[in-house]
Structures are given as C-alpha cells and as structure tokens.
N, C-alpha and C positions, 0 to 999 in steps of 0.2 A: 463551470466547469464541469464536463462530461466525460466519462472512461476514456474516450478516444484525444480529447484535451489532455489529460492526465498522463497518457502515454507518453505524449508526445512530448509534454514538458518533462515529465522523469527520464527521458532518451536525452533530452537537448540540456540537460544538467550534468550529463555524466553518471548518472545512478546506474550502475551494472544491475542488469535485470536479475540477477539470481537472489538479489536482496530482495525483492517488491515481486507482487503477485495479485493482479487483478481481474477483470470477467475481461474475457477473449485472449488474456497473456496468462496462461497458466502455468507456473514455477512450482514444482513439486517441493523442491527444498525451501522455498523461499522462508523468510524471516517474518517480512508483515505482507500483509492480506489484506485486502478489501475485497465482498462478496455480497453480493446481494439473496437476502434468506428467502424462502418457500413466501413469506409473510411479506415479501416485497422492502422490508427495511434494508438497510445498509451496516454492514458489520466492519468494522478496524480491528484486526487481533495482531498479534504476535505468535508465531508457532514456532516452541522449542525445539531442540535438536530430536526428541522425542516423539514429535508431533503432537503436542499436547497443544491447545486453541487458549491463548489469555487475551480475553477481551478488554480492548480498549476504551472503545468506545461505538455507540449505536447512532443510527441517522435515518432519519425517515426521507431524506431529498438526497438523491446522487449528487447534486452541485456539492452541498454541505460536508457529505460523505468525500468526496475527492479533493477538495480545497483542503481540509482537514490530513487526510491521507498525504496527499502532496508533502504539507509542511511539516505533519510528522516524520514521513519517510525522510527530506533533504535534513533537516536537525540529528535524526538519528543516525544518518548517512556520514553525515560533517564529524561526528563524534568519532565515528568507527576509523573513517577514512578521510582525516584531513588534509592530507596531501593531494587530494582528488579535488575537490572543491575549493 
C-alpha cells in the first residue's frame, strides 16, 4: 500500500480526517501521524494535545508503514468512536 491508497482506504472506512495526518494530507491537530523522515525511514507516532510526539513504530518501507498505520488507526478509531465503524 502507498500513501495515496492509504488515504483512500481511511476515507472509505469513514475515519474522520482530523484524527490522522499523512504526507499530502497535513492536519495540524491530528492525533496519529505518518511521516517520512530526512533519512527516508517512515515514522508512525501519536501527537498529544501539547504537541509532543510519541513514537509508536518506525519502518524502512512505505508499504509496511502504510499497512501498519491503517490497521493502527482503524483499531484506535473504533475504540474511540465505536458508533462510527
């Protein structure tokens, strides 16, 4: 899965976009983030209300990062918004 496919899948699942931020879909107040670092690795993290980053996992490949991010966000979103999914 790539970034474009990830975005499509999250939107198809109805995950409100203020919960997640990915390259090309920047949401400043999002909780869950997927970013590519300067060294080209992929970083999945949670950003708290104070803007502190809490690393969840790092990846070398975009595919693995996107798969993990999708599954992680869906699980967390269901926990927070069980009436939605």
